[in-house]
Each structure stands twice: as structure tokens, then as C-alpha cells.
C-alpha positions, 0 to 999 in steps of 0.5 A: 781779608785775613781769616782771623779777622772774621771770628767776630763776623756773622754771615747770612745767605738768602736763597731767594726766588730770583737771586742768591744773596750773601752778606758778611757783617760784624756788630758795630754798636747797636748796629752792624757794619757790612764787610762783604756782600755777593749776589748771584742771579740764579732765577730759582723761581723760573727753574721749577718745571710743570711738576714743581720740580727743580730743573737740573740746569737751575740746580747746578747753577744754584750749587755753583753759586753756593760754591762761590759763597762757601769760598767767601765764608772761610774764617766765619764761625759756622755757629754764626752763619745762617742759610735760609730758603724762601718761596721757591724752596717752599714750593719745590717738590724735589728740594731734599736732594738740593738741600743735602748737597747745599749742606755739604758745600756750605757746612750748614743746613738750609732753613726753609722759613714761612712767608710770615717768618720771612716778613718778620726778619725783613721788618727787623732789618728795616727797624734796626737800620731806621733813623727813628725806630719808633715810627709806625711803618709799612715795609714791603718786599717784592721777591721773586715768588712772594711779596711780604708786607708788614706793619709795625712800630719799633721792632715789633711787627703788628700785621704780617702777610706773605702774598703769592706774587713776585717779579719772577712769577709775574714776569713768567705769567704776563711778559713772555713777548719781547714787546711790552705794552702799558696794557700788559702791565695794567692787566698783571696789576689788576690781578695783583690787586685782586690778590691784595683785596683780602688784606686791604682793609686791615692794612689801611686801617692800621695806617703808617707814617712811613712806607719803605720798600726792600728787595731788588725790585724796589731798589731797581725801580728807584734807581730807574726813575732817577736815571730817567729824570722822573723823580729823585728816586722816591717812588710815587704813583705819578713816577710809576705812571711815567715809567709804565708810559716810557716802557710802552713807548720804547716797546720794552725795558731793554730799549730804554738802555738803562745804565742803573740796572743789570740785564738779569734785573731788567729780565724780570722788572716788568713783573715786579713793576706790575706788583708794586703798581698794584700795591701802591694803588690798593693801599693808597701809598703816596710815597715809597722810599727804597731801603738798602737792607732786606732779609739777610740783614734781618738774619744778621740782626737775629743772630747778633741779638740771639736773646731777642730771637729766643724771646720771639720763640718764647713769645710764640710758645707762650701764645700757644700755651695761653690760647689752647689753655695747656696745663702748665704744671704738667708741662713743667714736670715733663720739662724738668724730666727731659732736661735732666735726662738730656743731661745724662745722655747728651755726651753718649748720643752726641746731642747739642745743648743749644738746638737739641735741648731747646727742641725737647723743651718746646715739645715738653711745653706743647705735648698736651696742646691738643687736649683743647680740641678733644681728650681722645687722640689729643696727640694727633690734634696737637700735631695738626695745630703745630704743623698748620700754625704760623710759628713766628721765630721757627723754621719750617724744619723746627716746626716739623720736628716739633709736630712729630715729637708731639704726635708720637710722644705716646702710643704707637710709633710710626717709624715711616713718619721719620723716613723723610729725614736723612739718616743722621738727622732721623736718628737724632729726632728719634733719640729726642722722642725716646727721652720725651716719651720716658718723661711723659710716661713717668709723670702719667700720674700727674704728680711731681716725681723725685727725678734723682731716682732715675739714672739713664745710661747708654751703651750702643742702642740700649738705653738703660733706666735704673730706678729704685725698686720702691718707686716701681712698687709704689707706681705699679701702672707706670712700672707696667707701662715702662715694660710695654714702652720697651716693646714700642722703642724696639720699633725705633731700634732702641732697647729699653732696659729697666732695672730696679735699683 
């Protein structure tokens, strides 16, 4: 395949707890056409030690898989590539080094996404490829370390949950012996049913017309029941009962000598089977069809319909603004200022209009979020709310940066809070912070300011703000604050110099 053919293609990489997957696709009408796909069983979930750190051997295996992906990615425009990490990378305590190495191999950073964001993307994939998208549907994805459950209609999810149970985690916990009995599967299923009990009522009350299963586990079980002649591939409670009895009789899944699944899949199938048994029983699912799409196709649909993705982020922000009754006029003043200031320093500071300006605007919209809790220390309350909310449509990294921008948009800056970032990323976030602080500061009087009176210039680490003398005299408090801000920004290696025009 020649590289020139790939300029219209999109690639999604899903670093799951059991396997790493990559898919390359291109838009075709209202759907997508898969050009290439690759799966490498890395078993990341089983590669965490007792301190929740990635073992060296697993890390090397993972990086090797990414090297294979990088070769296939040649020719796909980088802006049309997304790489996401799920359950295991959410939990791994030493993921930063791995993520840095992965970034240098793939040329793209890994976005660690929350379980609910994962659920939204999976639902998007199924809805976009379903013959009748307007059906009320239940979508289930059993991953290596977590299980996502979504109910929705059209492209809109109504209920989203991510449960801490998956095929790798349950296999590790319940199926260490070579011999597998039906009692072992039932025992694991009972634990999963207990996990599911808090969500049982909401899901059964919402109801659905059609239940669809994604992920390797569900596709594998569908193929197994077909191969054994138990059903046509449709998963029912009777089919699961017959499969569990067959495994019990044989003594292990390997002894069934199945042609339809790989050996690395059979190694984790019992854990996945127990989780699926619990789901069918708890939610009274009569019949489950296996879907060929999953998280990675959801990522592709998200990139192809970028406007739709932006709408999801905008909706999330709007929900927060309404819920916490943020002063929209003040937010708009600060947003106008950061947008204008960004334009003046973008080239000198090498900032990106798509990502950096978007983050600044989100922070401007939400900087007063914490006032709904208390006026004193409201910036700290704002950080807490953003850091501990499920922001649908946002990666965890975007959420972390947003929380820090809101936390330090006023008062003292704790430089150490930015230390977890790599050097270039830290500098980028601090530059955004400087612009946000300036925009908030000049609007402290909460009235609209003529922004044309402000000119920003950058020379090395010095940010010079030129404002006409008349404005400084009319706003003596803000003028004094600008002087104080100069000292605060020295902490983050910026020299702020204010010149009367």
C-alpha cells in the first residue's frame, strides 16, 4: 500500500489491558472502511507487580508492539492518529516513563481516558455501524481490567458505567489452576454479580430493545458456542450454561481443542466468561449479539466527526456551567482576553491553535466554578470539582491541565504542582497559565475592558505588556496588581514588564 494513499486515512491505537489494537480506516459515506488492523496480545493487566508498577518484561513487550504499529502508521497524517490507554495505564504507578517512550516511538502522546469516556467511544462505534441507530440499545464491552456498560439511543448514551472487572483480572484472581470446574466459574460470577448490584436497578429500569457485546472476550465466546454447535453464535443463558458444562467436563478450555480462538485468548477466557455470565444473569439479558467494532472504531468516528466530538466537549462544559451557576458575562470577558492575548504570543511561544487555545478557553469558562462552593479559596474548590468529575469527551491529561489552570489562575503559584509534566509540556502549560492570569487580573473590576489597549510581546523569557498610561491611572488597583504579578511570575521564570503606552 503506497503512503500517498494514506493521507485521507485515520488511525486509532487502543492500549488495552489484554491486547494492544491498531486500526487504520478511511471515511466512506457516513461510515468508515477498515484498511488495516493489527492486534498484539501484550497482557498489560497481568504485567503489574504487587506495587501496581509495570514489570520490565511487560514494558519491553509493550514497546515492541508499538514499534510494529509505528511501521504501519507511516503515511498516516499524525493529526489523524489517536492513541489511548485504558484500565491498566489508569492504575499503573510508573506509567510516565512508558508513556514518554511510547510517545517517541509513535510520534503521538498516549491519552489516558476514564472508564466512562471509554464507554462513550465504544457506544459511538456500535451506533455508527448499527443498521438501525435509533434503537434503544445496551452495549457491553468486557476488557482486560474493566467492563463498560452503556444504554443509549441514536448516538447519545443515557447511562454510562465502567466496572472494575475484566477477563485478565478475573482470570488472575480465580483461575490459577490448570483444571477449571464449573464451581470456579460460578464463584467468580457471584463476585461479579455483587459488583454489579449497585447499577442493576438503573439499567433494568432504563431497558433496551437490543443488547450488543463488543471486545475480544464476547467475540471469542460467540465463536466458541458456534464451533461447539451450541448456538449460531448468539449468546444466550442456555448457551453459557452448556459452555460452562463443556469446560467442566473437559477440565480446561485448552482440552476442548478449539480452532476458533487463539491460545493467548483461551488463557484469559474463563475470567471473561464469568463476568459475562454475571452480566447476563444480573441484567436479565436474554440474548446478546457480538459486534465487530469496539473502542478503536469509536476513536476513528470521533476523529472523522471532529465537530461532533467538539460538541460533546462543549456540552460537558455547558453542563458544568449550568450546574454551578457560573457568571457567564465574566467568563466571556476572560475568554475574549485570553483569545486576543493568545493571538499575540502564539508564534513566539510556538502554541497550537487547536489544542492550546481550546484549553485556555475551557479554563476561562470554568475559572470561577468553585464560587458555587464558597467564595474564599474558590480557585481550590474549582480545581477539586474539575479533578474529581467525569468530564465526558476529555482525556485525563486534558482534565488534569484544566484543573491546574483553574487552581493557579490567581494568588500564589506552586511550581511543584507542574513538576510531573515533561519539560516541554510543563513550559507549555505555564505559558497558558500566564495568559489566563493576565486575562483574569485585568478584569478584576468585572466590567468590560477595551482589549485593544493591551499589547503583548515576548522576548526570550520576558513577557512585556504595553498598556496606555491613561488606563493604568484609571485602574490603580489593577495597576498595583500587575506589579505584584510580576513577582509571582518570576517563580515560573517569566519576567512580566508593564509599560505605560
